N, C-alpha and C positions, 0 to 999 in steps of 0.2 A: 427938552427935559420931560415935557408932557408926553411926548412920543415914547420915551423910554419907560415912563411910569405906566403908560397905557399898555405897552408891550409886556411889562412885568406882571400887571394885573391879569392880562389876558393869558399869558403863558407861564405864570408862576408855578402851577402844579407840575407842568412838564419839566420846567427847569429844576425844581427840587428833586423830582424823581430821577432826572438824568444825573444831577450832581451826586445824589445818594448812590446811584448805581456805579458812577465812576469812582467814588470814594471806596465803596465796598469792593469794587473790582481791584483797585490798587492795593487795598488791604489784603484781599485774598491772594493777589500776586506775591506780595511780600511774605505772607505766611507760607505759600507754596514754595517760594524760593528758599526760605529758611529751612522748610521741611526737606527739600531736595538736597540742600547742603548737609543737613544732619544725616540723611540716608547715605549720602556719598561718604561722609566721615565714618559712619557705622560699617559700610561695606569695606572701606579701607582697613578698618580695625579687624573685621572678621577675616579679611584676606591675609593680613599680617599674622593673625592668630593661627589660621590654617597653615600658612607657610611655616610658622614656628613649630606647629605640631608635626608637620611633615619632616622637618629637620630632626625633631626629637625621635620620630619613628625610624627614620633612616639611621640615626646614630644608635638607637636601641638595637636595630637589626645587626649593625656592624659590631656593636659591643657584645651581643648575644653570640655571634659567631666566634668572636675572640675568646669569650668565656669557655666555649666548648673546646677550643684549641688549647687553652691553658689547662683544662682538665686532662686532656689527652697527653700533653707533652711535659707537664710539670708535676701536677698534684698526683695523678694516677701512677706514673712510673715509680715515684718514691714509695707510695703506699703499697704498690704491688710487690716491689722488691722486699720490703719488710715482711709482708704477708707470706711470700714464697719461702723466705728463710725460716719463719716461724713454723710453717707447715712441715718442713723437713725436720726441724728440731723436735717437734711434738709427736709426729707420727713417723717413726723410723721402722721401716719394714726390712731394711737391709740386714739387720742382725738376725732376724728369723730366717731369711733366705740363706744367709751364710751357715746357720746351724743346719739347715736342711741339706745344703750342698756338702758340708764337711761331715755330716752324720751318716752318709750313705754306708750301709753295712755295719754301722755302729749303733744307731738308734733302734730301739725296739718299736714294733708296730704302734703301740699306744702312744709313745712319745712322738713318733712321726705324725700320727693322726692329729694329735693335739697341736703341734706346730703348724700343720697345714690349716687347721681350723682357725688358729690365731691369725695366720696370714690372710685367710679369706676375709675375716672381719676387718682387719686393719687395712687391707688393700681397698675394699669397697668403702670403708670409712674415709680413707684418704682421697679416693677418687671423687666421691659425692661431696665431701666437705670442701675440697678444692674447687669443684664446680660451683657450689653454692657461694663460697666465700668470694671468688673472683667475680661472679655475676653480681652479687649484692653489694660488694665494695665499690665496683665500678658505677653502679646506679647511685649509691649513697654519695660518692664523691661528686657526681654530676648534680645531685640535688644540692649539695653544699655550695658548690661554686656558682650555681644559678641563683640561689638565695643571696649569697654574699654579693655577687655581681650586680644583682638588681638593686640592692641597698646602696652599693657604692655608686652606681650609675645615677641615682637620684641626686646625689651631691654634685656630680659633674653637670647634670642637665640644668641645675639651677642657674647656671651662667647664661642660659638662653632666655631667661625671664620666666614669668609665671605662665602656667599652662594648666588646663583642666586635666591633663594626663598625669600631673605630678602632685603629690601631697607632701607636706612638710615632714621630714624625718630627722631624727637626731643623727649627728655624725658618728661613724663607727670608729672607735679608738683603735689605734694600730695594734695594741696588745690584744684586744678582743679579737681582732681579725686573725692574728697569728694563732691564738689559742683555738679559735674555731676551726681553722684549717688543720691544725695539729691533731684535732680530735679524730681525724680519719684513721689514726693509728690505734684507736681504741680496740678494734677487732683483733688486731695482731698482738696487742699487749694484754689487755684486761679481759676481753671477751672470749679468747681462744679456749681456755680450759673447760668452761661450761659448754661451749659450742661443741668441742670434741666429744665430751661425755654424752651429750644429748643426741648428737649425730650417730655415735656408736650404738646407742640404745635403739635407734630407728633401724640401723643396719642389722643388728641382731634380730630384731622383730621380723624383718622382711626375709632374711636369709636362713631363718631357723629351720625351714623345711627343705633347703637346697643342700644336696650332697656334692662332694667333690667330684664324683664321677658323672653328675648330671650334665647333659649337653645343653649349652646355651646358644641360641641363634641371635641374630641381630635384633629381631623383634622382642625376644625374651629378655635380653640384656637391657634394651631401652625401657621396657615395662618395669623391670626390676629397679632401675635407677629412678624412674619417675615415682614408683611406689615408695621408695626410701624417702624421696623428697616430700611426698605427700604426708607420710607418717610424721616426718620431722616437723614440717610446717604446721600441722594440725594438732600436734601434741602440746598440751599446756594451754595457757590463757591466750585469747586472741592477740595476735601481733607480738607474742612473747619473743620472737626472733629479733625484734628491734633492739632488745637489750644486749645482744651480741655485738651489734654494730655501733652503738653509741651509749654514752654515759646517761644515767638517769637525770631528770631535771633537778632533783633535789641536790645533787652534787655540784650543780652549776651556780648555786646561790650561796652567797656568804651570809649566813643567818645573823652574823654580828653587825652587818651593815643595815641601817634603817631603810635605805633605798635599794636594797639588794635586788628586788624584783625589777628594777629599772635597768639593770645591767644589760648592755647591748649583747654581750656574749650569751647571757641567759635567754634573751629574746631570740637570737639566732638559733640556739639549740632547741628552743620551744617550737619555732617555726619548722625546723627540720623534722622533729618528731611528729608534728602534725601532718606533714607531708607523707612521711613513712608509714603512718598508721591510717592513711586515707585509702579508700577503696580503689581509687585510680592507680595509686602506686602499687597496691597489692596485685592488681590485674597486670600491670606492666612487668612486675617481678615474676609472676607466674609464666607469662609469655616468654620472657627472657630465659628463665630456667629451662623451660621445655625446649626452646630452640637450641640452647647450648647442649642439653642432654642428647638431642637428636644428632647434633654435629659431632659430639664426642663419640657416640656409638658408630657413626659413619666413618670417623677417623680410625677407630679400632677395626672396623670391617675392612677398610682399605689396607691396613697394615697386617692383618692376621687371616683374612679369608673367613671371617666370622659368619658370613651369610650361609655357609654350608653347615654350620654348627661346630662347637668346640667344647670339650670338657671343661668344667669350671676350674679344675686344678691347673690345666694348661693355660687357661685364660688369665689367671692371676699374675704371672710374670709379664704378660702383655699389657695389663693394666698399668703396671709401673712404668712401662716404656712411653705411655701417653701422658704421664704427669707433667713432663716439661712443656708439652703443648699447651696445657691449661694455664700454667703459671708463667708463660713466656713474657718477655718484655712487651709493653703495650703496642709498640709499633710493629711487632712481629706476632702478635697474639690474634689468631683468627676468631677466637671466641669474643674478645672485646670488640673486634670489628663487626662481628655479627650482631652484637647487642646494639652498637651505635647505629647500624643501618636498618634496624627494625622500624617500620613505619609507626608502630604504636609508641616506641620509645621517643622517636623524633617529635611526634605530636605532643606527647606528655611534657617534654621539657620546653617545647615552644610555648605551650600554655602556661606552664609553671613560671617561666620567666616573664611572660606578658601580663599575667594575672596574679602576681604575688600579693598575698594578703597584707594589708597595711596595718 
């Protein structure tokens, strides 16, 4: 016993230090082990979150592709058919051409000249208006379905759990969805009268110096079409042309309802107008219109030999022959295909779908 006491007195300091070190080491080991387990749990959580987000991204890509297909195969064909019928109804050049054909040897020169000038204005109005309407309606519908598709996808994606990619949004009522899609017919129903009037004014402004016996080449015709479009788009307030495509925001709100501003239909219309009045959309629209104008003139050149020049009076009947090309069904419409394949258009709608304002 004395030996043990002596050993303790002699080595007490070392024993205490050793015991403290061993205790501290064990405590550090336990802390390290707990920290390691926490890190492993956190890494598993992050891995699951990344996997979840990858699933969402993959599904969003598939959904985006499906949305573009719906626009091409369902929404656009209906709207284009309605638009085509309205254009024929509102701008009828056949009656003037019949008068000119049946009036040979009967009409006096002044009457004949008046009919030819009317035909000149109406033919160019119908050509440029058809080009503008088809181009802008196709872009508008694609904006619509991407906005709606993005909102609807949010609801579907909730089933995968929470993710930093998604924010909580209210569900879209079925009636609001149908009303929103049906608004694509606004151009063909409500917007057409003022559109025709304003486009005709632009045509008259550009063609006032051109005579029926003037010779037009491919280059001159292309410049003329682009000039008409420029005058039309720049006349009036900025983005005035949006009012031909869609109803005003005021008409989408039921003022008698205290929470009218919360209407999902109103929100969708507001988002659509914000996109259409953006600089990015204006740039895409201008690029699309120019590309279609070039394609139209090339088509007329192929059919008529326009490259060597043609009198304006002889060109007018040829313009009418190209109208079915512009308003053809979407799956046979080279202008719609051209718009779809433009890199700027593809990028715009990819970004629109991925970065929809919440």
